[in-house]
C-alpha positions, -999 to +999 in steps of 0.1 A: -547-582-400-521-551-394-508-537-355-509-501-355-482-490-331-471-451-336-497-448-360-476-469-385-490-505-396-469-532-385-469-570-395-456-606-391-427-611-413-441-647-427-475-628-441-454-596-449-421-611-471-453-633-494-473-601-499-437-589-517-428-627-527-393-626-504-379-652-488-383-647-446-348-651-437-342-617-461-371-598-433-349-609-403-320-604-415-329-567-431-350-561-388-315-573-377-290-555-394-316-526-390-324-521-423-362-525-415-379-521-381-393-544-362-412-549-327-413-580-300-440-594-291-431-627-272-417-653-300-430-624-327-412-599-343-435-574-363-418-553-390-435-526-406-450-526-434-442-491-448-403-499-443-404-534-455-421-528-485-394-495-491-365-522-485-380-546-515-378-513-537-352-501-532-323-522-522-331-559-517-344-560-563-319-534-566-293-558-555-305-589-569-301-576-604-265-558-599-263-595-588-277-613-616-258-596-638-228-606-624-236-639-627-246-632-670-210-617-668-195-649-656-211-672-683-204-650-708-166-647-700-168-686-694-186-690-732-158-676-745-131-692-730-148-724-739-148-707-778-113-701-782 
């Protein structure tokens, strides 16, 4: 159940991570870096749901795809070296 603060829905990081298919650590780091706004309520950190969705869609997935491309390029180079 999202909490509305200043007209924006905020949710626990663990629930948002589960909904978006990313790890809690990813969202904690993004909030710590200021990429996702958050509010502390006691020990819990609530993050802006819309900002988290935007982060995953625009930043996280792009970075993940770029990292995968780099990995595949390295594997291709290694396989070419072994063939020679």
